[in-house]
N, C-alpha and C positions, 0 to 999 in steps of 0.2 A: 800829505793829505790827512785831513782830520778824520776821526772815526765816523762822524756824521756823514761826511762826503764819501767815505769808503762804503758805508751801509747803503747810501743812495746808489752808488755805482753797481753794487752787487744786486740790489733790488731791481734796478733797470735791466740788468742782464737776465735775471730770472723771469721778469715780465716779458721780455722779448722772446725767450724760449717758449714760454707758455702760449704767447700769441701765435708763434709759428706753428706750434702743435695744434692749436685750435683751427688755424687756417688749413692745415694739411688733413685734419680730421682726427678727433680725439681718440677714436677707436684704433687708429694706426699708431698713436704715440702715447700709450699708457705709461711707459717708463718716464718719459719726459714730463708728463703731467704729474705723476706721483712724486718724482724727485724734486722738481722745481717748485711745485706748490708747497711741499713740506719745507724746503729750504727757505723759500720766500716768506712764509708766515713767521718763521723764527727770526729772519733778518728784519722784517717789519716790526716785530715785537721788541727786538733789541734796540732798534732805532727809537721807537716810542719811549721805552723805559730810559734810554740814555737821554733823550730830550727832556724828560721829567727830572733828570738828575737823581734817579732812584738807585742806579747802579753805576759803578766806576766804568770809565771808557774801555778798559781792558777785559771786562766781564763778558764771557761768551755763554750763550744759552745753547742747549743741545736738544735736538728734536726728540730724542728718546726719553727725555724727562716728561714728555706729555703722554704718558700712558693713562688711559681713562680709568678713574678709580672704580672699583667694583662696588655695587650696591651693598651697603652695610659694612664697608671696609673700615676697620678700626684705626689704621694708620692714616696720617695726613697723605693726600696725593703727593706723588714724587715731586712734581713741580713746586708744590708748596714747601716741601722740605729743602729743595735746592735754591728756591728764589722766594724770599720772604718780602714781597712788596705789594702794595695796594695801589690800584689805579682804576679809573673809570671803566665800566663795562667789563671788568676782569673776567667774571664768570662766563659771560656770553662769548667773549673772545676765546677763552680756554676751551669752552665746549666745541667751538668750530675747529680749533686746532686738534682736539681729541678726535673729531670725525675724520679729519685729514690723516692724522697719524695712524688711526685704526686700519686704514686702507693702504697706507704708503707701501709697505713691504709687498703686499699682493700686487700692486701696480708695477713696482720696480722689479720684483723677482718672479712673480707668478703669471698665471693666465687669468685674464679678467674679461668681463664683458663691458660693453659700452655704458651700461647703466652704472656700474661701479665707478668708472672713470668720470662719468657725468656727476655723480654724487660728490666726488672729491673736488671737482672743478666748481660746482655750485657752492660748496662750503668755502672754498678759497675765495671766490668772488664776493660772497657775503662778508667774509672776514676782511678782505682788502678794502672794501667800501667803508666798513666801520672804522678800521684802524687808521686809514688815511685821513679821515675826518678828525680823529683824535690827534694825529700827528700835526695836522694843519693848525689846530688850536694852540699848539706849542710853537708855532711860527716856522715850521719846517715844511717845505714844499717837496713832493716826490716827483710828480709828473708835470 
């Protein structure tokens, strides 16, 4: 199975889990929402960057590289140090990933309210919509 096909298989699985959690009620499934939204955005980004041929097929991105930079931070953001690539709408996509990652551990390990879960889900849905369009431009169909 090619790396593109493997990404698509994993993305499909994450999307199914997210959809099941939405159907059951997001307030009942914060762990599922936190984990699968986080994993899926990274998988989608990897697929997109692979489709652009900007990174080799074996390169793996890690969710914890997406720590939101602090205002006035002198160092480059961690993701910029780990992944030096340029692509369309990069800042906007990274900002959405930052929002998801800021809340990931609370959803997975802590006690959260419906609003925090909804915030992560909303960021995920915006991200998914934007990146799927970019991926389609590269000739790769997800859904």
